[in-house]
C-alpha positions in Angstrom: 34.8 -26.2 -2.8 32.8 -23.4 -1.3 33.0 -23.3 2.4 29.9 -22.7 4.5 29.9 -19.3 6.1 28.7 -18.7 9.5 25.2 -17.1 9.3 26.2 -14.2 11.5 29.2 -13.4 9.3 27.5 -13.7 5.9 26.8 -10.7 3.8 23.2 -10.3 2.8 23.0 -8.8 -0.7 19.4 -7.5 -0.2 20.5 -5.5 2.9 24.2 -4.8 2.5 26.0 -2.5 0.0 23.1 -0.1 -0.7 23.8 3.5 -1.3 20.8 4.9 0.4 21.9 8.5 0.0 22.7 8.1 -3.7 20.5 9.4 -6.5 18.9 6.9 -8.9 20.0 6.9 -12.5 16.6 5.7 -13.7 13.9 8.2 -12.6 10.1 7.9 -12.9 9.9 11.2 -14.7 12.1 9.9 -17.5 10.0 6.8 -18.0 6.8 8.8 -18.0 8.3 11.2 -20.5 9.1 8.4 -22.9 5.7 6.7 -22.4 3.9 10.0 -23.2 6.0 10.4 -26.4 5.4 6.8 -27.6 1.7 6.8 -26.8 1.1 10.4 -27.8 -0.3 11.4 -24.4 -0.8 14.9 -23.1 0.8 16.0 -19.9 -2.2 16.0 -17.6 -1.7 15.8 -13.8 -3.3 12.9 -11.9 -5.7 13.8 -9.1 -4.0 15.0 -5.9 -5.5 12.1 -4.0 -4.8 8.6 -5.4 -5.7 5.1 -4.2 -4.0 1.7 -4.5 -6.6 -1.1 -4.7 -4.6 -4.3 -4.9 -7.6 -6.6 -5.1 -9.2 -4.5 -7.7 -12.7 -4.7 -6.2 -13.3 -0.9 -6.2 -11.9 -0.5 -9.7 -14.2 -3.2 -11.1 -17.2 -1.6 -9.3 -16.3 1.8 -10.8 -16.0 0.3 -14.3 -19.2 -1.8 -14.0 -21.3 1.2 -12.8 -19.7 3.7 -15.2 -18.7 6.0 -12.4 -15.0 5.8 -13.2 -13.3 7.1 -16.3 -9.9 6.4 -17.8 -7.4 9.2 -16.8 -6.2 10.6 -20.1 -2.7 11.6 -18.9 -1.6 8.5 -17.0 1.5 7.3 -18.8 2.3 4.1 -16.9 3.3 1.1 -19.2 1.8 -1.4 -16.8 -1.4 -0.1 -15.4 -4.5 2.0 -16.0 -5.7 4.8 -13.7 -9.4 5.6 -13.2 -10.6 9.0 -12.0 -13.9 9.4 -10.2 -15.7 11.8 -7.9 -15.8 10.8 -4.2 -18.5 12.5 -2.1 -17.0 15.1 0.2 -13.5 14.7 -1.3 -13.6 15.6 -5.0 -11.8 13.9 -7.8 -9.8 10.8 -6.8 -7.5 8.5 -8.9 -7.5 4.8 -8.3 -5.3 2.0 -9.6 -6.1 -1.6 -9.3 -4.3 -4.9 -8.9 -0.8 -3.5 -8.1 -0.1 -6.4 -5.7 3.1 -6.7 -3.7 5.8 -4.3 -2.6 7.7 -3.9 -5.8 4.6 -3.2 -7.9 3.1 -0.9 -5.3 6.2 1.3 -5.0 6.8 1.3 -8.8 3.4 2.9 -9.3 3.7 5.1 -6.2 6.9 6.6 -7.6 5.1 7.4 -10.9 1.9 8.7 -9.3 3.8 11.3 -7.2 5.9 12.2 -10.3 2.5 12.8 -12.0 0.9 15.2 -9.5 -0.3 13.0 -6.7 0.0 14.5 -3.2 -1.6 11.8 -1.0 -1.5 8.1 -1.7 -3.9 5.8 0.2 -3.3 2.0 0.0 -6.2 -0.2 1.1 -5.2 -3.9 0.9 -6.9 -7.0 2.0 -5.0 -8.8 4.9 -4.9 -11.9 6.9 -5.6 -11.9 10.6 -2.7 -12.5 12.9 -4.2 -11.3 16.2 -8.0 -11.3 16.3 -9.5 -7.8 16.9 -13.1 -8.9 16.6 -15.2 -10.4 13.8 -13.9 -9.8 10.3 -14.0 -7.6 8.2 -12.4 -4.6 9.9 -9.6 -2.2 9.1 -6.2 -1.6 10.6 -4.6 1.9 10.1 -1.0 0.8 9.7 1.5 2.7 11.8 4.5 0.4 11.1 5.1 -2.8 9.1 7.5 -5.7 9.7 10.0 -5.7 6.8 9.8 -9.2 5.4 10.0 -8.1 1.8 12.8 -6.8 -0.4 11.8 -3.4 -1.8 12.1 -1.4 1.4 15.8 -2.2 1.8 16.5 -0.2 -1.4 15.1 2.9 0.3 16.1 2.5 4.0 18.9 0.7 5.9 18.0 -2.5 7.6 15.6 -2.4 10.6 12.8 -4.7 11.9 10.0 -2.3 11.1 9.2 0.4 8.5 7.5 3.2 10.3 4.9 5.6 8.9 6.9 8.8 8.5 4.2 11.2 9.7 2.5 10.0 13.0 0.5 13.3 13.2 -1.1 12.5 9.8 -2.1 9.1 11.2 -3.5 10.8 14.3 -5.7 13.0 12.1 -6.8 10.1 9.9 -7.6 8.0 13.0 -9.8 10.8 14.3 -11.5 11.1 11.0 -12.1 7.3 10.9 -14.0 7.1 14.2 -17.4 7.2 12.4 -16.5 4.6 9.8 -19.1 1.8 9.1 -16.5 -0.8 9.9 -14.3 -0.8 13.0 -10.9 0.9 12.6 -7.9 -0.2 14.7 -4.4 1.2 14.7 -1.4 -0.9 14.8 1.4 -2.9 13.1 1.3 -5.3 10.3 3.6 -7.9 8.7 4.6 -7.2 5.0 5.6 -10.4 3.2 6.7 -11.1 -0.3 5.6 -14.7 -0.1 2.0 -15.3 1.1 2.2 -19.0 0.5 5.2 -19.2 2.9 3.3 -18.0 5.9 4.5 -20.9 8.0 3.6 -21.5 11.7 7.1 -20.2 12.7 6.8 -17.1 10.6 3.3 -16.3 11.9 4.5 -16.9 15.5 7.4 -14.5 15.0 5.1 -11.8 13.5 2.6 -12.3 16.4 5.4 -12.0 19.0 6.5 -8.7 17.3 3.0 -7.3 17.9 1.6 -7.4 14.3 -2.1 -7.6 13.9 -2.3 -8.7 10.3 -0.3 -9.8 7.2 -0.3 -7.9 3.9 2.1 -7.3 1.0 2.8 -3.6 0.5 3.0 -1.4 3.6 6.6 -1.8 4.6 7.8 -0.8 1.2 5.3 2.1 0.8 6.3 3.6 4.1 10.0 3.2 3.3 9.4 5.1 0.0 7.4 7.7 1.8 10.2 8.2 4.5 12.9 8.9 1.9 10.8 10.9 -0.6 8.8 13.0 1.9 5.5 12.1 0.2 2.3 11.5 2.1 1.3 7.8 2.2 -1.3 6.2 4.4 -1.7 2.4 4.4 -4.7 0.4 5.6 -5.1 -3.3 6.0 -8.7 -4.6 5.4 -8.6 -7.7 7.5 -10.9 -10.1 5.7 -9.5 -13.6 6.4 -7.6 -16.0 8.6 -5.5 -17.2 5.7 -8.3 -19.5 4.5 -8.1 -21.6 7.6 -11.9 -21.8 7.7 -14.4 -22.2 4.9 -16.2 -19.0 4.0 -13.1 -16.8 4.5 -12.3 -13.7 2.5 -15.7 -12.1 2.8 -15.4 -8.3 2.6 -19.0 -7.3 3.3 -21.4 -5.3 1.1 -20.5 -5.0 -2.6 -17.1 -6.7 -1.9 -16.2 -4.1 0.6 -16.4 -1.2 -1.9 -18.6 1.1 0.3 -16.4 0.5 3.3 -13.2 1.0 1.4 -14.4 4.3 -0.1 -15.4 5.5 3.4 -11.8 4.7 4.6 -10.4 6.7 1.6 -12.6 9.6 2.4 -11.5 9.5 6.1 -7.8 9.5 5.0 -8.5 12.5 2.7 -10.2 14.4 5.5 -7.3 13.7 7.9 -4.8 14.8 5.3 -6.6 18.0 4.6 -7.4 18.7 8.2 
């Protein structure tokens, strides 16, 4: 018979026993090497600025309009990377539908191993604390760690912090003229969107989060340990479908506004 252990004394496998200073045996460079060999791809660097588009709205727009082209050197087994020209920025790479912390960090590792220098994540998010009429953006400065991926990169803590506050300062200044309102604050990263219970929402609200999303805590943990530049935005579009007519992103499914946010991030990074 297995005795019940007191909650305070129990070991939590997702948090405990991690060698955070250790080097991984499996590296993104090795996977990319084999993918290139198998698929007969040339070694071509990805654009220095890349974007994660979890909902895929921008990717679908670029494909539909013929603006985006398949990047010939992207060797990921699971995704495709589009390259396109963004006004005032230059060539940008964008990857769609990498939803959730594990998938986002998987492709982030591979993007930086392939030549990316700035990764911008723009994910749709549910409203926790109203900041005005939706949609609007939150420049995420820290994210509540209610997922599993970040604990493989950093020891346990309540929040995962953006590792470079000065970068966020510059991005925030560059975003003052955006077509949609840009706020700066905390979010809640969850692995289980359909377990956003009243108790979980209340806890997240009490901890000062403005919105709920699925990637930022892990992306910032990865950035903190790798030294790579990552900027995460939450596009607050909904109140978790508590009212009919939710999830509206604005003009062209929010594509114009999202690209403006990406351009502001690029200006802040270069500035």
